[in-house]
KOLTI-201900 format. One record per atom (N, C-alpha, C): x, y, z. Coordinates in steps of 0.05 Angstrom, whole numbers, plus 5000, padded with zeros to 4 digits. Layout:
<recs>
XYZ...
</recs>
This chain:
<recs>
669829839376667429739346666829369360669529229361668829049363666529039387667429099410664929069424662229179428661829329403659229379406658029249384660129039369658728819349658228569355660528529376660328259402656228319417656128559424653928569438651628709429651928799412649728849389646828719400648128449403645028319395643828299425645828249448644528309472642128609469643028799460641728949468638628919444639228839422636228649413635028529427636428339445634428139453633628389474634328519491632028699517630228809500631128859476629229069461626628929463626928609456624428519442622628419472624928319488623228259525621828549534622628859517621129069525619329049519618728939480617129009468613528759475616028529485612928279499612128459519613528559534611928669551609328899561610129009528607829169525605529049509606628929495604128739488603328569504603528469528602628379545600628539565600328869561599128989575596929059563597028919540594129159524592228899522589329049524588128849514587628709492587928429505586928119481584327959491584627909475582027609479583727379474582527159481583926789478583026889443585226619433585226539405584626259402583126199388581325979388582525819365583725619378584625319359586525429335587225269315588025349283588125529276590425709265589625949243589726099262591226239284591326419295592326729286594526569263596326749253594326989238592226829221590626869206592326959179593726839170594326759145595526639133596626509101597826309094601026499087602626279105605826359104606226119074607826179050608826049022611226089017612126259034615926309028617426019022618225998995620125728998622625708992624325448981626525368992628225528977630125728973632125788960632426088953635626228949634726468933632826518912634226268894632426348864632226038858630325918865628525668854625825648844625425448842623025348825620325488838618925508842615925578869615125318868614125158891612124928889609124958888608824798882605724878884604524788914605724558921604224488944604524678965602824688984601024839008604124779028605125009037606325009073605524769078607324539105606524409115607124429146607124709141608324829175605524939194605424769209603724819238604225109246602425279241603825529259600925639272600825529291597825629300598425459332595925589349596325629369594025309379593625169411591425019411589625069426587324989422584424989447586824969468585525179490585325189512584324919529585524739538584324569549585024489577584024319590585324289615587624069624589724239639592523989633592023819639591423679659590123449662588723189643588723339615587223169594588722909590587622789586589822519564591222649543593122579536594522609516593022369488594322589465593322449444595322459432595822099413597822149405597322009371598122259352598522079321601322129318601621849285603321759280602621759241605221939235603621859213606521819193606221739168608921759148608721819118610621779106611521809083613821549071613121439052614921239034615321399008618021508996617521548969619921468957619421418937622321318918621421478893623221608875624321728857626421648843626221608809628721558783628121768766631121828758630822118739632621928724632022088706634821988674635622288667638122248658639222588642640722398615641622598597642922648573645622688586647222448585649922588586652622638561651922848553653023048526655623018526657822958542659822828542661022588537659322308549659222058551657521948523655922118510653122038487652221818500651321838534649421598537647221728558645221578558643321648582644421508608644121638631645021608660643021658688643221648707641721588727642622018734640322158728640022428743638622448766637722148782636822208808636221958813636521838836636321608838635721638872633321658886632921628923630621638927631521488950628821378974628421438993625421549002625721629033623821539046624221469069621621429087622321679113620321729116619521959136616721799156617421889175616621949202614422149223612722149217612122429254610222329263611122379296609822309307609422589328607122559335605722849353603922759370605022859394602722829421602723169431599323069448598323329451596423299476596823449499595923379526594823719535593023739536591824009548593424259528594124449547596924699530599224519520599524309520601724249517602123969486604124129475603523969443607823899443607923769429609823659429610123479389612423459378612623299346614923249349616323039341618322929323619122889307620022949281620422779250621822689243623322529228625322379226625522219197627822189187627622169157630421909154630021699134633121589133632621599100634521569082635421709063636721529039636721379021638621269011638321348981641221458968641221608946644121498932642321408914644721208893646721398885644821558870646421858845648222108868647522118892649322368909649522148937651522018937651321788960652321978989652422308993652922419014650222459027649122419015646422569025643722229040645821969037645021729047645021729071643521649092644021619124640121789140640621779160639421829185639022149189636922259185636522549192634422599215634722869229632422939251631423099235628323179231628223419215626923659228624923519243624323699273623623599296624123609319623123599349622923849358621523899373620624099393618224079411618124219432615424239446614524449456611124539453610824799454607924799472607924969484606225199506604525219499602225229508599825469494599225569518599025849528597125919543594326059534593726319549591826449537591426579513594026839514594126909494597326929486598326669482600726699479602126359474604626279468605226039460608526069462609725829474612825869457612825529451614625579439616025279421619425299417620325079436622525019441624024789431626024799406627824599400628424629371627424419352628724399326626024459313625924689297623124699282624524889255622524899240622825019215620625289214620625519212619825799214619125899183617125959180617926039150616126279150617026499132615726899137615726939115614227169108613627199090611727159068611527289042609127139022611027058990613127068992614127108964614126648962613526618932613226288931616126238917617126058917620726098901622426218902621826548925624326608933625626738962627126848960628026878991628527158999626227269020626627549010626527639044624427589064624627639086625027349103624127129087624926869100627626719101629626899130631626819133632526609159630626569167630826379190631826099183630725929166631125739159633625729137635825559140637025519120635625279104636625329078637025139054639624969053638224619037639224419022638924468996641524618984642324528957644124378946643924178962644723888949644323738929641723808937639723648909637923808893637723788874635823948855633723908841633523618822632323498817630123348834627923468816624923358833624723468862626423648872627123788894625223988909623823908918621124208924621924308938621824618945621524828976621224668989619324548997619024489033621124249039621824079016624623889024627024019022627024239016630124359023630624549042628824559054628124699076630024449106631924749115633324619140631724679161631524519192630924619216631924779219632124979243633325009256633324939290634824969309635225029343634225269350631625349354630725499359629225529383629225799393626225909410623926069408621826019396619626189394617226329411617726559413615426549436614026859420610326749436608726869408605627009426605227189425603527299434600327369416599427199420597127359401594727609410594127769387591428019400589227959372587228059377584828049361585928189329587928379333588428549298590528429294593128259322595028309307597028029333600427949310600827779321603527859333604827779358607327949353609027679369610627539351613827429350616227419356617227269374620027269374622226989378624727029358625026759358628926899371629226689385632626719391633726329366635326399356637326189348638926079365640526009388643125989397644125879375643425639362644925399354644725439316647025489314646925659283646725419263645425429240645425169220645825309194648125189176649125329152646225279126647025309113645825189083648125019075645924849061648424549054648624539024650624619016652324648988653124508976653924388948655824208938658224218949658924098942662924148942663524278918665624398918667724568903669124318879668724418865668624188838672824108839674424268846677624148857677024008878675223998898676023748925675023528910676723298923675923038916674422928910674122748889671322648880669422768872669623138876667223268873666623198843667923238821666923208801665222888785666422708808665022448803662322508810661522638827657822738831656322838804654222858811652223098792653323338800653023448829653023708835655423778846656324038826658124038846659924458841660724568855660924838847663824808830663824968811665324958789668025198788669325288792672425408796673825418776675025748767676525738747679225548744679625368719683125358724685825518715684025778702686525948699686126238711687626318705687226628723689926858692687227088685689127298668690027388682692927468688695727638695696927778670697328128672698828238654700228138639701227838645703827688632702727458615700527388619699127138602696927058629695826908619694526668631696026418646695326398672696826188694695126108708696225758701693025578724694425628745691025628759691225598790690725388800692725298830691425128844690425188868688225108877686425118899687024908928686325058947685824878974683525038989682924809010680424979021678924869056680225129067680025149095678025159109677225179133674825269144674825399170674025519173673725639203671325649220671425629246670325489270667325669258665125389263662025589253661825749276659425919278658126139316657625849331658525889350657325659373656725859397657826019401658226129423655126319432654626369457652026509467651626729456654526899452654427109438653527189403654326979392653226909368650826739360648426749383644826769377644426959361642726849346640627059324639127039335637527379324635527419336633527559321631527469323628927609304626727689320625727819301622427939316620727969291618127969293615927959265613528149275611828289273607828439279607528299251605628159259603328149233600428119241599528419223597128539229595028449215593328379221590228289205588428429203588028659187586628879181584028829156581328979157580028859135581428959105581228699093581628739064585428789063586828719080589928669077589928559107592328389103593828279121596628419113598528469134602628529131603428539150606028459151606728419175611028499164610628639189613728839196615828619210618228539197618828409211622828549218623928379226627128439236628928239234631428239233633927949231636527999237637128009262640328039261641227829270643427749251644227419252647027379237646727109219649226989205647027029170648527009165648226999131649526659128646926519120646726169117648926089093649326219080651926219066653726329075657026249070659426249078660226459055661726629070664026739039667226589044667926559016670326409014672226649016673426659037675426869039678926789034679826848998681626798989683826939001686426738998688826799004690126608986693026748982694326518974696726688960698626638941700726758927702326638905703826818894705026728856706626618858706126328842709326258846710726378814713126518819713226648795716126448788717426558754719526368751721026578719722526448712723826598688722126568660721426648645720126748627720826508607723026548599725126248591727126168599727225918615729225728626732125758607731225688588733325498563735225838563735326068569736326268576736426488598737226318622738126448647739426708642741626748628743026888632742127168623740527168605738827398589737227568602738727728620736027828637732928028634733728188604732528328588731128218574731427998561729827838553727927588570728927598591728227378610727427468635725427588636723627658661722827498685722127478701720527298722718327338722716327228712714127218714712527058728709527118734707426918746708226588740707226388747707426148734705526058748704326018774702225858778700826078801699126018799696626158820697025978844696726068873695825848893693726038910691325958904689126058918687625828946687826038964686125848991683725868998681625828998679325889002678525789029678326019053677325979079674426029080673125829084669725719089669226019112669126229111667426409141665226469131663726509161660126599167661426829171658927049170658827399168656927469180656427699191653527689198652527969183648727909183647828059163645428199188644528439181641628499182639828459168636528509165635628479157633128669164631628809137628228919154627428909134625228809134622828759109620128819115618328749098615028929093613128649083612228479085609728369068606328349069605528359047602728449048601028189031599128169047597728009023594528139025592528138996591028358995588728108981587428018989585327868962582828008956582628048931579928168916579527998905576827898911575427728901576927438899577127188877579027028885582026998873581927338865584527408864586227448891588227468897589927468921592627608915593027828919596028018910598327988934600327888928601927878952604527998939606028218967608128338959608828308981612628428978614028418993616828498991618428649012621328729010623028719034624328669028626828649047630228779036630628939061633129209059636028879072637028799068639528549079642128729076643028869086645728909092648728819095650628839087653928849085653628539082652028469061652428179045656828219027658128009026660027969000659327928977661027968954659427948928662027748921663227708897665027668873665927868863668527948860669228218854670228158824669928498819670728438781673828398783675328518801677628468792678228298812679528048820680527988843681528048851684228108846687228248861686028468864688128588882688228848893690828998875689729308869692429368841695529368872695329328891698429238897699629018898697428798895697928598880699528468855697928658833698528638808701528778808701329048826704329198820706029048827706628808853707328718865708528418845706728308823707128188803708828238777708728518786710728598761713528648768713628638785717028628803718928428783721228548783723028308778723928198799723427978804724327828834723927518832724727288836724427108832723026988849722827078879721826978903718226948897716926878908714426848922712527068924710527138910709027468916706027298932706227448958703827518973701727568959699727498963697327678945694527808964693227918955692028028974689028088944686727988954684327928951682028128953681128308935677928508938676628258947674228358964672628268980670128468985669628618964667228848966665128668982663028879004661228849010658829088996656528989000653529088987651929029005649929258997647229209010645629218994643428899000641228888977639129058981637029048959633729098960632728938948631328728957630028558950626028608945625628538927622528708926621128458903618328378907617428258898613128228895613228168869609628238873608528078858605927908872605727708854602227668861600927408846598727478836597527218835595727128851594126818861592526778849591026548835588726578822587826298830585026248841584425958849581826018845580425818821578825788805577125508794575425338821574325148805577424938808578124818790580324608789582824798776582724998774584725128769585825178784589325258791590525418800592425588790592625898787595326058774596726208789599826178779600426368810603926568787602426728790605826958774606627128792609327208783611127328803613027538784613027688803616527888791618527888807620427788818622527848832624927998821625528218838627828418828630028458857632628348842634728378861636428618864636628798870637928988861640429098885643129148872644729268896645029528893644829618918644229918933647730108925649729928925651630128926654329938910652829938876655029768852656629888852657630018851660330178837661030078816660129888802661629758778664529528783664229498825666629248820666529058837663428898832663428628833662528518812662528298807662428148785659328168772656928058794654228068783653328388775650728358763649328628756648228748772648729048779646829188792643729048796642529128780638928938779639728588757638428438776637628208770634328168775633128138747629428018752629427758743627327658758626627388752624227408748622027228733618727238721617826918733616926878747615726588756612626598747611426358743609026208740609325948738606625948750605125658762602725618754603125368734600025338733599125028731597224958752595424758749592824698750592224378741588424398736587924178748586823958762585323788769584323698759583223388744581023238739581323008748578622898744578122668747577322698781575122868792575022788821577922848837579623128826581523188844584422948839583922628828585422478827587822458803587322728788588522738767589522918751591723118768593423348762595523418754594923638733597323688704598123968716601423968716600824208729604324268716605724568712607324638696608324948706611224908715612925148730615325308723614425518726617325638710618925918720621625868718622826178719624626298697622826508695625826618671627426808687630126768679632526958681631927238665630727498678631427728654633127718643635427828658638027938652639527768624638927478633640627318608639427098595636226948606634126868593634826578596635226458622636926208627633826278644632426008641630725888653630825568669627925608677629525298707626125218704625725008678621925008685621524738696619424608703617924288711616224198705615323998695612823898685612723678693610123638702608523368712606223348712604523008716602422988717602322668735601022768758600622628786597822378780597722118786595522088789595421838812592822018832592021848859590521638856592421418861590921148855588721108875589821228902588521278931588221438947587721448965588021618981590821728992591821478991595021348997596921348986596121308955598421188930598521478911599821558907600921688883602921628868602721718849605021638817606221918806607421998802607122298782610322138760609722328737611622328710612522568711614622708712615122938705618123018691618423228697621623268674622623608690624023578689626423868701628523978673627124148671628424348639630324528651633724618644634124818640635324988618635525078619636425208591638725518602640825468584643525678583643326008584640426008569640026238558644126348535643226598537645526698528647626878537649926868533652526818547652926738568652026528578652626318593652826418619650226628626651926828650649826828674648026628668644426768679644826478701642526498722642726338746642926048741642025978723640625738718642525558695644025778682646025708661647525428674648825418693651125258701650024948698646624998709645324728713643824688693644124708667642224578641644024238634646324268643647123908649645623768666643223818676642223638702638923598689639123678659635423638663635523448662633323308666631922998666629522948660628922688652626022578660626422428689623322398696623922318724619922118734620521948753618621798755618621748782617121878813616421838821614221708841613821568858612321378880611321478910609721488919608621638937606921498960607521308973605721268995605221379023603021499029602821639059601021449072601421489102600021269122600221569154
</recs>
């Protein structure tokens, strides 16, 4: 079985090569310049996050065929942005920085004949979230374009699907969840070191992607880690655990397994995109790593006398759990994805549909300990008791329907997203289905120099919400200021996806200079 898993991806790679050969033998015509793919890709950052109104910046097209001896053309652009936000600290009863970051980005592009290369980098100073301070390389890749094909090699962002703000078939790019306030979907994307090969035809595009170097999601630290609670973002963990003998404290440690880095760990994906009269649709598949790790639990229970003051009275003084020691080991695991998405234009309206099946993801169990561990805890022994933890795997079915309307200076987008567990069995913490409704409205004034926008997502199950409101004004083509606010609500029962973020609601001011 291990051999099959280890070399299953080799079989997928060979299948992709056979498909490429099939595409090459079909009658094709050369594609012109930008926009060969024939559709807009708008999938955004995170499994559930606020839909961003901005268009995706990814360049996703081939270049005009030119003489390879043509002189190179260089283009340099950049952006300087500073953002500062305030939030109310309910514990301290005062205002404090919710966000304070300044980012300088520079993009360099060069094209010469059939060759094209790009490099993008950023330097950030983040007062409120010091872990983000530093320099990072965003994209750095080379692309060569043939008559009916192109190949891109290097660090790049690859966007799939039609969803805006929800993650279905868009599984190639990892996400940065270490920042939330006024953080758009495009900013949250992390590039992957990959190879992308595409073939163009009048009616379809075929692309194959190999990712030999794994890039995981960037997550906040756990609350029990040193200094984590001094920051604004951290993952909370329960301090106590309920046993048949009462509530006992929990002590945590954290370890990490080696990240995937061998040749046999390469991720592979393929997509066919079809462009027919009245509809564009794509069929895609992926075999690789879940970008969010599972935290495999192990540990032991430390037992002691129920009443240490009367150690000789065995009947009234049993040994019971006094402490639970738990280690969280960060592990990455394989998943598979099969999906389809479509865009149907109807006058001023575009209907968007997307669905994806994701196999064998891990979820938090409803009962943390196995039945065996519960029985071991009940045994009368002073010895520490090793613990076994449940770790259920489930299949997901993700579905989305959306509608976009653009008229004059108005833009409206609405979506419904459904997250369904196929083999639930009432053994995991989350419900069998989770639903979300999103709405994005914006309007421009004064020759498109002034823009008002409002976006929001509501968690149908528990009523928690995430919304953002902003007004922006372009002083010149290069200088823009925006005033806005991010608002989170807990909903009822405190179990919603946005409930834990209600403490970081903030108002912010952002200034941007582009060149």
